[in-house]
Backbone bond lengths (Angstrom), bond angles and torsions (degrees), N, CA, C in turn:
res aa  C-N    CA-C-N  psi(-1)  N-CA   C-N-CA  omega(-1)  CA-C   N-CA-C  phi
1 M - - - 1.478 - - 1.519 109.51 -
2 A 1.298 117.71 133.54 1.458 124.66 -178.25 1.519 108.91 -78.11
3 E 1.319 118.95 144.32 1.490 122.35 -174.86 1.534 107.49 -124.25
4 V 1.317 115.89 129.60 1.485 123.08 171.75 1.557 104.14 -108.53
5 I 1.341 117.34 125.96 1.464 123.56 178.03 1.514 108.29 -105.73
6 L 1.307 117.25 123.03 1.500 122.53 174.49 1.549 105.64 -112.85
7 K 1.359 111.58 127.84 1.482 121.25 175.32 1.515 110.35 -117.49
8 P 1.364 117.52 123.28 1.469 121.35 -177.51 1.531 110.72 -61.97
9 I 1.336 112.52 127.68 1.494 118.94 176.33 1.534 113.35 -131.95
10 G 1.331 118.51 -13.29 1.434 121.81 -167.76 1.521 113.93 -93.15
11 N 1.306 115.34 -174.70 1.472 122.86 179.42 1.509 108.32 -89.73
12 F 1.313 117.25 115.42 1.512 121.20 -178.29 1.526 110.29 -110.17
13 D 1.314 115.62 26.72 1.495 115.85 176.19 1.486 113.30 -58.73
14 L 1.363 116.97 -37.63 1.448 121.96 167.75 1.553 111.05 -97.41
15 T 1.319 118.21 142.30 1.497 116.38 -176.90 1.575 109.41 -66.38
16 V 1.289 111.34 153.52 1.455 120.46 -179.62 1.502 109.34 -113.14
17 E 1.363 115.83 133.64 1.432 123.54 176.01 1.547 109.60 -91.36
18 A 1.303 117.88 106.47 1.462 120.03 -168.29 1.536 111.09 -121.35
19 E 1.331 117.37 46.99 1.483 119.23 179.30 1.575 109.57 -67.73
20 A 1.321 117.94 -12.19 1.444 120.11 177.54 1.553 112.49 -76.08
21 I 1.318 116.84 -8.21 1.494 120.46 177.84 1.475 108.20 -82.35
22 T 1.371 116.68 82.02 1.523 119.98 174.40 1.487 106.23 -139.90
23 P 1.324 118.21 157.00 1.478 121.54 170.23 1.532 111.67 -58.31
24 D 1.322 118.82 -32.88 1.437 121.83 179.89 1.500 110.65 -59.66
25 N 1.357 117.84 -42.00 1.467 121.80 -178.26 1.485 111.68 -81.67
26 F 1.286 122.21 -26.47 1.432 125.88 -179.31 1.502 115.20 -81.74
27 A 1.360 115.50 -27.42 1.476 120.07 -176.62 1.496 112.83 -58.96
28 G 1.388 114.48 134.58 1.414 121.93 174.68 1.598 112.85 79.74
29 K 1.293 116.26 4.93 1.493 121.83 179.16 1.511 110.79 -109.06
30 T 1.349 114.56 147.08 1.517 120.59 172.35 1.514 110.15 -78.17
31 A 1.310 117.72 171.35 1.427 121.84 173.78 1.480 113.68 -55.55
32 V 1.332 115.67 -42.64 1.490 121.37 -179.18 1.569 109.86 -64.55
33 E 1.355 116.94 -44.33 1.377 119.40 -178.86 1.583 111.65 -69.25
34 I 1.318 117.27 -32.84 1.483 119.31 173.94 1.518 109.79 -63.63
35 G 1.331 115.92 -41.45 1.467 119.85 179.85 1.548 113.25 -62.32
36 E 1.261 118.01 -21.51 1.507 125.37 -178.14 1.492 110.80 -83.90
37 I 1.370 118.65 -16.59 1.431 119.20 -179.38 1.557 111.48 -58.69
38 L 1.355 118.30 137.21 1.405 124.07 -179.78 1.476 114.03 -87.64
39 I 1.340 116.46 137.77 1.425 120.60 173.79 1.544 107.12 -134.74
40 W 1.305 113.78 166.38 1.508 117.29 -176.87 1.519 111.84 -101.62
41 Q 1.340 111.49 142.61 1.507 120.65 166.38 1.531 106.47 -135.82
42 A 1.343 116.02 111.71 1.451 121.04 -172.00 1.471 109.16 56.89
43 P 1.365 117.91 -135.59 1.477 117.37 -175.95 1.460 117.13 -83.58
44 A 1.380 121.21 6.31 1.465 124.17 -167.86 1.528 106.26 -127.21
45 Q 1.379 109.95 148.70 1.478 118.97 174.75 1.543 109.39 -94.65
46 A 1.268 117.55 149.35 1.481 123.95 175.94 1.487 108.07 -147.47
47 K 1.356 114.72 161.55 1.449 121.07 -177.31 1.503 108.75 -74.41
48 L 1.318 117.48 146.68 1.448 122.85 177.79 1.476 110.25 -56.00
49 S 1.315 121.45 -35.91 1.459 128.02 -178.23 1.524 112.74 -64.54
50 E 1.348 116.87 -14.91 1.500 121.32 176.15 1.499 110.96 -77.89
51 F 1.320 115.82 -16.38 1.479 120.06 -179.21 1.544 113.04 -116.83
52 F 1.281 117.12 -23.52 1.492 120.18 -175.44 1.584 107.59 -137.77
53 S 1.299 113.84 137.55 1.470 116.07 163.52 1.580 107.26 -78.08
54 V 1.307 115.88 145.03 1.484 122.05 -173.39 1.513 109.23 -119.93
55 E 1.358 114.89 121.59 1.455 121.29 176.12 1.524 109.46 -122.79
56 G 1.280 117.16 130.97 1.478 121.94 179.05 1.472 116.19 93.89
57 N 1.288 118.89 157.27 1.443 124.96 179.63 1.497 111.98 -105.88
58 G 1.328 114.31 155.61 1.493 120.90 176.64 1.490 109.21 -67.33
59 G 1.325 115.85 157.65 1.452 121.36 175.88 1.521 110.96 -78.76
60 S 1.341 114.60 -178.65 1.452 118.72 -179.30 1.504 114.53 -70.11
61 S 1.353 117.28 -15.91 1.421 125.47 -178.56 1.536 109.80 -148.60
62 A 1.317 117.66 163.95 1.437 121.40 171.30 1.522 111.37 -54.55
63 E 1.297 114.94 -44.69 1.501 120.93 -179.24 1.500 112.03 -59.16
64 D 1.297 115.68 -27.65 1.518 120.98 -176.24 1.528 111.88 -97.02
65 T 1.344 117.38 13.25 1.432 121.01 -174.38 1.463 114.49 -120.30
66 T 1.309 118.48 125.40 1.476 123.51 173.52 1.545 109.32 -111.91
67 I 1.298 118.37 133.80 1.443 123.58 174.60 1.554 108.98 -113.06
68 T 1.279 114.12 123.18 1.509 120.56 176.48 1.483 108.67 -110.56
69 I 1.263 118.74 121.01 1.512 125.98 174.70 1.523 105.42 -99.99
70 D 1.340 114.25 110.17 1.462 122.51 -170.41 1.496 109.90 -95.60
71 G 1.355 115.66 78.33 1.476 121.33 176.34 1.470 112.19 147.46
72 D 1.349 117.90 174.35 1.457 124.84 178.15 1.510 109.79 -75.14
73 V 1.274 117.91 132.78 1.481 124.53 175.63 1.528 109.97 -137.15
74 P 1.374 116.43 61.60 1.474 120.01 -178.79 1.553 114.08 -69.86
75 R 1.378 115.94 -13.88 1.498 118.19 -179.58 1.498 107.45 -109.47
76 V 1.305 119.98 22.67 1.452 120.81 174.23 1.549 106.10 -116.04
77 K 1.352 111.17 122.51 1.520 117.15 -173.26 1.564 110.81 -105.90
78 R 1.271 113.77 159.04 1.498 124.07 169.32 1.533 113.99 66.68
79 I 1.296 117.28 26.30 1.505 119.20 175.59 1.556 106.41 -63.55
80 G 1.281 117.26 134.32 1.426 122.17 178.44 1.521 116.64 78.66
81 Q 1.311 117.12 7.34 1.402 118.74 -178.78 1.556 115.48 -59.95
82 E 1.275 115.69 129.76 1.497 120.89 -179.01 1.501 116.13 64.39
83 M 1.341 119.15 12.62 1.465 117.34 -176.52 1.530 109.24 -70.01
84 T 1.334 115.26 150.33 1.449 124.14 -174.14 1.498 113.28 -109.41
85 A 1.322 117.58 -24.11 1.459 122.08 -173.77 1.498 108.34 -162.99
86 G 1.392 112.68 177.34 1.483 117.92 -179.19 1.501 114.03 83.91
87 K 1.322 116.87 -162.29 1.475 121.70 -172.95 1.531 108.44 -148.24
88 I 1.403 112.15 140.24 1.483 118.73 169.99 1.497 108.32 -124.33
89 I 1.309 116.91 131.82 1.460 121.14 175.43 1.557 107.75 -119.35
90 I 1.305 117.38 121.15 1.456 122.99 177.58 1.532 107.42 -104.26
91 K 1.282 118.44 112.23 1.473 123.18 178.06 1.447 113.21 -84.85
92 G 1.322 117.16 62.44 1.456 123.97 -178.63 1.501 108.22 158.06
93 S 1.324 115.28 -159.82 1.435 120.21 -179.85 1.493 113.79 -92.38
94 T 1.369 117.49 158.76 1.420 118.79 -176.49 1.544 109.91 -135.35
95 G 1.373 112.57 172.21 1.471 118.18 -176.08 1.519 113.66 -90.33
96 M 1.326 114.88 -162.68 1.430 123.38 -174.20 1.563 113.42 -68.69
97 H 1.301 115.83 151.85 1.419 123.61 166.07 1.560 111.57 73.62
98 V 1.321 119.75 21.15 1.442 122.96 179.46 1.550 106.10 -60.81
99 G 1.350 116.27 131.72 1.464 118.70 176.21 1.487 117.07 74.69
100 N 1.384 117.18 11.53 1.456 119.61 -179.97 1.551 113.30 -50.73
101 T 1.296 117.17 132.88 1.467 124.68 175.36 1.521 111.05 46.85
102 M 1.323 118.37 27.51 1.492 119.38 173.79 1.538 110.90 -61.58
103 A 1.326 116.42 145.80 1.451 119.70 -175.79 1.573 110.18 -116.69
104 G 1.325 117.95 -12.18 1.424 117.91 179.91 1.557 109.37 -172.28
105 G 1.318 118.07 177.15 1.440 120.07 -179.40 1.475 111.03 88.39
106 E 1.359 116.53 -166.33 1.417 123.48 -174.79 1.503 111.05 -143.35
107 I 1.378 117.33 133.46 1.404 123.82 171.56 1.489 110.63 -121.84
108 I 1.348 116.66 129.41 1.447 121.35 179.53 1.532 108.55 -122.30
109 V 1.309 116.19 119.44 1.517 120.25 179.66 1.533 105.51 -109.96
110 E 1.357 115.16 117.06 1.464 116.45 -173.69 1.560 112.29 -84.20
111 G 1.311 117.66 -9.04 1.414 121.54 174.99 1.545 112.03 -112.40
112 N 1.384 114.97 -135.97 1.439 120.07 -179.88 1.548 110.55 -100.89
113 A 1.300 116.03 170.03 1.511 118.52 176.27 1.576 105.35 -138.66
114 E 1.355 112.57 145.67 1.405 120.82 176.56 1.549 111.88 -71.94
115 S 1.329 120.53 -164.85 1.439 123.81 -176.54 1.518 113.50 -70.94
116 W 1.397 112.21 162.77 1.470 120.42 174.42 1.588 114.19 70.02
117 P 1.259 121.45 26.45 1.499 116.84 177.18 1.560 107.87 -70.80
118 G 1.380 112.08 140.24 1.486 119.06 -179.03 1.519 116.81 60.40
119 M 1.305 113.52 31.93 1.510 116.42 -177.99 1.581 108.60 -61.17
120 E 1.297 115.93 127.59 1.481 122.67 175.23 1.531 109.93 53.55
121 M 1.296 117.04 35.67 1.500 124.13 -179.04 1.581 108.45 -62.38
122 K 1.357 114.74 144.16 1.403 121.01 -176.66 1.501 115.48 -114.89
123 G 1.407 115.87 -19.07 1.437 122.42 179.42 1.514 111.86 -177.39
124 G 1.375 114.84 175.37 1.406 117.96 -179.20 1.531 114.04 92.15
125 L 1.355 115.63 -168.92 1.408 122.09 176.84 1.514 113.51 -131.71
126 L 1.380 118.41 127.30 1.392 121.98 173.58 1.515 107.75 -117.39
127 H 1.327 116.08 118.27 1.523 122.21 -176.34 1.478 107.10 -118.52
128 I 1.326 117.59 119.07 1.489 123.40 178.15 1.568 104.57 -117.13
129 K 1.339 112.76 115.12 1.476 119.85 -172.49 1.479 113.72 -79.47
130 G 1.310 118.30 -17.23 1.449 124.89 177.06 1.523 112.10 -101.05
131 D 1.313 112.88 -141.77 1.534 121.02 178.75 1.482 108.59 -103.95
132 T 1.327 115.77 163.94 1.478 122.15 173.09 1.507 108.75 -138.88
133 L 1.298 115.09 175.65 1.506 121.44 -175.58 1.534 110.64 -100.48
134 D 1.342 117.20 -124.77 1.459 123.30 -172.66 1.477 111.75 -93.79
135 H 1.355 115.01 161.13 1.467 125.41 164.35 1.534 116.01 66.20
136 V 1.327 115.50 36.83 1.500 118.81 173.95 1.536 111.25 -60.54
137 G 1.343 118.99 124.20 1.379 123.18 175.47 1.594 114.84 61.50
138 C 1.305 115.53 25.77 1.432 123.00 -165.56 1.563 110.73 -90.67
139 A 1.249 116.46 164.06 1.511 122.26 167.85 1.513 108.09 -75.29
140 Y 1.318 116.40 146.32 1.428 122.63 -178.83 1.568 107.41 -78.38
141 R 1.386 116.04 166.34 1.416 121.20 179.75 1.500 112.11 -51.33
142 G 1.334 120.48 125.75 1.460 121.04 175.72 1.505 113.61 90.76
143 S 1.368 117.14 -7.97 1.454 122.30 -179.00 1.545 111.34 -105.22
144 W 1.286 119.09 147.09 1.418 125.15 179.97 1.474 113.55 -95.34
145 H 1.379 117.53 -16.26 1.406 121.57 -173.91 1.524 114.45 -115.75
146 G 1.299 115.97 119.15 1.503 120.41 177.85 1.472 111.97 -91.82
147 M 1.282 114.82 -134.75 1.492 121.48 -176.43 1.517 109.56 -60.64
148 T 1.382 114.57 136.41 1.392 119.99 177.14 1.571 119.71 -115.83
149 G 1.417 111.28 -7.98 1.416 115.02 -178.07 1.547 108.80 -173.63
150 G 1.311 115.54 165.00 1.456 120.34 179.84 1.582 110.74 94.26
151 R 1.273 113.90 -171.09 1.523 120.77 178.76 1.449 114.51 -137.43
152 I 1.346 117.15 133.88 1.449 122.57 178.96 1.556 103.23 -117.40
153 V 1.355 116.24 128.12 1.446 122.48 176.61 1.540 108.94 -122.08
154 I 1.341 115.94 124.29 1.423 124.36 176.25 1.485 110.19 -114.24
155 D 1.310 123.00 109.90 1.426 120.71 -175.55 1.553 112.00 -70.50
156 G 1.305 115.13 -31.61 1.479 119.92 -175.90 1.567 111.58 -99.12
157 N 1.323 113.61 -136.33 1.500 119.97 -175.19 1.546 110.35 -99.90
158 A 1.284 116.30 158.40 1.490 121.79 168.55 1.501 108.95 -129.91
159 K 1.303 116.74 166.09 1.504 119.92 -175.00 1.538 111.14 -100.83
160 N 1.327 115.11 -113.71 1.521 117.33 -169.25 1.534 112.39 -102.47
161 Q 1.322 114.62 152.54 1.426 123.06 171.45 1.578 112.93 63.68
162 V 1.269 117.99 37.90 1.503 120.58 173.04 1.507 106.30 -62.96
163 G 1.417 114.53 128.70 1.434 120.65 174.00 1.522 116.26 68.11
164 G 1.315 117.81 25.55 1.516 119.97 -179.47 1.498 110.01 -59.25
165 G 1.326 118.55 117.45 1.419 123.15 178.17 1.532 116.74 79.99
166 I 1.324 116.03 12.66 1.495 119.21 -175.67 1.500 110.53 -63.69
167 S 1.295 115.63 136.16 1.458 122.55 178.72 1.520 114.48 -125.12
168 G 1.331 117.91 -0.92 1.431 122.07 176.76 1.496 110.05 -171.12
169 G 1.357 117.42 168.00 1.413 120.68 -178.82 1.521 111.06 85.56
170 E 1.361 115.26 -173.33 1.484 119.91 -175.92 1.526 108.90 -140.60
171 I 1.372 113.27 141.05 1.434 122.20 175.73 1.520 107.70 -123.49
172 I 1.316 121.87 121.20 1.440 123.40 176.37 1.525 109.92 -118.02
173 I 1.316 118.91 119.48 1.415 128.62 -177.29 1.548 106.30 -106.44
174 G 1.349 115.84 116.30 1.480 118.16 -179.98 1.510 116.60 -76.49
175 G 1.331 116.31 -19.93 1.458 123.89 -178.26 1.523 112.34 -110.95
176 N 1.306 110.93 -134.69 1.482 121.42 -177.68 1.505 113.52 -104.30
177 V 1.358 116.61 156.98 1.482 122.79 169.73 1.507 111.17 -124.24
178 D 1.305 117.25 164.10 1.419 120.69 178.86 1.581 113.44 -101.43
179 N 1.242 120.61 -115.23 1.495 122.10 -172.99 1.559 112.85 -99.66
180 F 1.359 114.21 151.16 1.495 122.32 171.94 1.499 111.83 65.36
181 C 1.289 119.46 28.34 1.496 120.69 173.25 1.528 108.50 -63.49
182 G 1.339 114.10 122.15 1.448 120.96 175.98 1.559 115.57 76.87
183 I 1.403 115.95 21.24 1.418 117.84 179.52 1.492 110.80 -62.84
184 R 1.328 119.58 137.31 1.440 129.16 -178.89 1.495 109.86 59.98
185 M 1.235 119.01 28.30 1.538 122.60 179.02 1.500 107.10 -66.12
186 N 1.362 118.28 131.82 1.439 123.79 -178.84 1.525 114.70 -130.74
187 G 1.318 115.07 7.98 1.518 124.02 178.68 1.471 110.03 175.99
188 G 1.363 113.59 175.84 1.472 119.06 177.63 1.523 111.39 80.96
189 L 1.370 113.56 -171.07 1.437 120.49 -175.73 1.524 109.19 -133.03
190 I 1.336 116.56 137.17 1.501 120.94 171.17 1.498 108.00 -129.85
191 V 1.362 115.80 121.73 1.476 119.75 176.58 1.517 106.00 -113.60
192 V 1.329 116.21 126.20 1.451 122.21 173.13 1.538 108.17 -116.89
193 K 1.278 115.00 112.56 1.498 120.09 -174.57 1.541 113.43 -77.84
194 G 1.334 114.67 -20.74 1.425 119.78 -179.43 1.601 111.21 -103.89
195 N 1.337 114.79 -141.13 1.454 122.31 -171.13 1.499 107.79 -99.94
196 A 1.385 115.62 161.67 1.443 121.42 172.36 1.562 106.15 -133.46
197 V 1.369 115.19 157.02 1.455 118.65 -174.96 1.485 107.93 -92.28
198 R 1.327 122.29 -74.02 1.491 121.66 -172.52 1.512 110.92 -151.75
199 T 1.360 114.34 170.23 1.479 121.92 177.88 1.482 112.01 52.00
200 T 1.380 116.75 32.46 1.479 120.50 175.75 1.550 110.80 -65.29
201 A 1.314 117.27 127.75 1.445 124.51 176.68 1.533 113.73 64.41
202 A 1.412 117.91 20.35 1.401 121.77 -179.00 1.510 110.59 -61.17
203 E 1.361 117.86 139.58 1.412 127.21 -178.83 1.538 111.68 62.68
204 M 1.310 118.72 24.97 1.448 124.18 177.49 1.546 109.85 -67.79
205 T 1.383 113.64 136.23 1.468 119.85 179.55 1.535 109.93 -129.09
206 G 1.314 118.14 3.93 1.486 120.86 178.08 1.497 109.20 178.53
207 G 1.296 115.11 176.15 1.490 121.46 -179.39 1.567 113.02 83.18
208 V 1.313 112.40 -176.95 1.489 119.09 -177.62 1.516 108.12 -132.31
209 M 1.323 117.53 134.95 1.426 125.33 170.10 1.485 112.61 -126.74
210 V 1.355 116.21 139.53 1.411 124.96 179.72 1.541 110.99 -123.05
211 V 1.305 117.69 126.41 1.488 120.94 176.46 1.496 107.12 -117.98
212 G 1.368 119.26 115.06 1.394 122.27 -176.26 1.518 115.25 -89.39
213 G 1.354 115.64 -9.18 1.477 120.86 178.02 1.500 109.82 -106.88
214 R 1.335 112.97 -142.14 1.512 120.54 -177.76 1.467 112.13 -105.74
215 I 1.272 119.25 136.37 1.476 125.27 172.23 1.512 105.55 -96.52
216 E 1.327 114.43 118.85 1.479 120.16 -173.89 1.515 111.66 -68.86
217 K 1.398 117.99 -44.52 1.471 120.18 178.50 1.486 105.52 -133.25
218 F 1.345 114.80 110.05 1.460 121.13 -174.83 1.525 111.78 -83.21
219 S 1.321 114.99 136.91 1.466 120.62 -178.93 1.475 111.66 -67.53
220 P 1.350 119.04 140.87 1.479 121.26 -169.36 1.495 114.60 -82.12
221 G 1.345 119.72 -9.84 1.429 121.02 -172.66 1.545 115.57 -93.11
222 F 1.357 117.67 30.15 1.448 120.92 -177.56 1.505 109.72 -124.61
223 E 1.356 114.07 144.92 1.484 120.00 -179.02 1.509 107.21 -120.98
224 M 1.350 114.32 133.31 1.404 120.77 -178.80 1.573 111.26 -78.88
225 E 1.360 116.31 138.62 1.428 122.35 -175.29 1.504 113.76 -113.75
226 A 1.368 116.47 -39.60 1.485 119.98 -172.76 1.506 108.11 -166.45
227 V 1.300 112.99 176.11 1.498 122.14 169.41 1.500 108.60 -116.92
228 E 1.322 119.71 127.67 1.453 124.80 178.96 1.467 110.41 -122.89
229 C 1.336 115.88 154.22 1.470 121.89 -179.91 1.500 112.20 -116.80
230 D 1.360 114.90 149.96 1.469 121.52 171.24 1.480 113.78 44.97
231 L 1.302 117.77 75.37 1.467 125.07 -178.33 1.501 108.96 -75.13
232 K 1.300 114.66 150.65 1.494 119.83 176.55 1.523 109.17 -146.60
233 F 1.318 116.07 124.45 1.423 122.91 174.87 1.511 111.88 -119.81
234 D 1.319 117.78 96.91 1.374 120.08 -169.97 1.552 112.78 58.75
235 D 1.332 117.69 -117.23 1.507 120.52 175.80 1.497 114.56 -91.83
236 I 1.348 117.32 4.39 1.462 121.73 -178.72 1.564 109.27 -98.92
237 E 1.339 112.98 117.88 1.455 118.30 -178.61 1.503 110.58 -112.30
238 C 1.326 115.43 138.49 1.474 123.97 177.86 1.541 108.41 -124.33
239 A 1.296 117.32 98.27 1.460 121.22 -178.35 1.542 111.04 -76.54
240 G 1.371 110.89 152.20 1.463 121.41 177.14 1.517 114.62 106.14
241 E 1.385 115.60 -174.27 1.409 123.66 178.87 1.504 112.81 -92.15
242 F 1.360 118.13 134.00 1.408 119.06 -178.38 1.554 108.71 -133.28
243 M 1.370 114.10 140.33 1.484 121.12 173.96 1.521 105.48 -84.10
244 K 1.342 114.30 133.94 1.497 119.50 -177.77 1.509 106.97 -103.10
245 F 1.308 114.25 122.83 1.520 120.84 178.97 1.543 108.06 -119.03
246 T 1.306 115.86 151.69 1.457 121.74 169.07 1.452 110.34 -116.56
247 G 1.316 121.18 153.87 1.407 125.28 -179.19 1.552 113.66 165.85
248 D 1.179 121.64 -175.45 1.446 128.88 10.26 1.447 109.56 -97.67
249 Y 1.339 116.27 115.61 1.479 123.51 177.84 1.500 115.17 -71.03
250 A 1.293 116.62 -2.77 1.495 121.24 167.98 1.501 113.53 -73.55
251 I 1.367 114.45 -12.87 1.466 121.29 175.61 1.499 110.40 -105.34
252 P 1.316 120.11 98.01 1.478 124.52 -170.86 1.519 109.89 -71.33
253 Q 1.387 113.67 151.38 1.441 123.21 168.97 1.524 110.40 57.57
254 K 1.325 122.13 35.92 1.465 123.63 172.72 1.469 108.59 -137.50
255 G 1.318 116.39 165.72 1.470 122.72 178.75 1.475 112.43 -59.28
256 K 1.361 118.30 163.45 1.417 120.44 179.57 1.538 109.95 -123.67
257 G 1.311 114.57 151.20 1.490 119.44 178.49 1.524 110.30 -104.69
258 T 1.302 117.41 -172.85 1.474 124.14 -179.57 1.523 109.84 -122.73
259 L 1.314 113.83 132.36 1.486 120.47 179.59 1.504 106.12 -124.37
260 Y 1.391 116.25 115.74 1.416 120.90 174.04 1.547 108.04 -98.17
261 V 1.353 115.91 132.82 1.453 119.37 -178.89 1.548 109.11 -129.03
262 S 1.298 116.87 131.96 1.451 121.48 177.59 1.509 112.71 -48.98
263 Y 1.392 114.27 123.60 1.400 118.83 177.78 1.534 114.19 -68.37
264 E 1.318 115.65 -41.28 1.453 121.11 -177.85 1.479 112.83 -63.99
265 N 1.307 119.14 -34.23 1.468 123.96 -175.17 1.552 113.20 -96.47
266 N 1.320 116.73 -0.96 1.444 120.47 -177.79 1.519 113.70 -141.53
267 E 1.371 116.67 41.08 1.433 123.60 -174.10 1.557 111.47 -62.68
268 C 1.320 115.33 -18.65 1.444 118.74 -176.47 1.513 114.37 -75.53
269 L 1.363 115.36 -15.00 1.461 120.46 -174.99 1.518 110.88 -71.63
């Protein structure tokens, strides 16, 4: 597999819109041609080479192309947007909208990510090894449908509205989440291994959510059905006892989803 290495060298005082950084766009191009690709900073376009040094050529196809960003780029947005194949490795933290609407391939972020990672994602793998902020795999403003396929893995914590409007795919959070996790969820799977604050799975009409820690303020529209042990969803395992709820019954005349909540950490329910 061919590798293109980008090293940050430019002025990032203003954020950079870098949706052009994908294996799809780099495939078949030389290092010089990649450096000529235009990206946006505020109201002006500039060459990629003004912000990154470029080493290596793209592969014969997106599938045969790996992009390695060697350093922190917290003010670079939309890396990997709409990618369909190949691989991106970010050796540091990254900005907003990483992996937006991606349909295939793999993105690995070795640090943290800003808000909106994997927005309306359709396929592939987005793995953030640190923490992230709001709207993981979420629907965009004004849209009802979030992530529809693929897998998002956050090793650390996430903030608000994880998986808002998710209808397919999988989100696995290794740490804690804040408010509105899984709001308007209508399909797919969300697993939170840590704690959640409030309005978890509110307005849920389908899909499955698992919370392995404590829910601080439980949503009132759920009914308990059973206690189940050691859940497994394909290769995702959730050990322990879980209370099984269905809901959200606050949404009349619509389908219902399933919410599993750790029995040990939520005995007061």
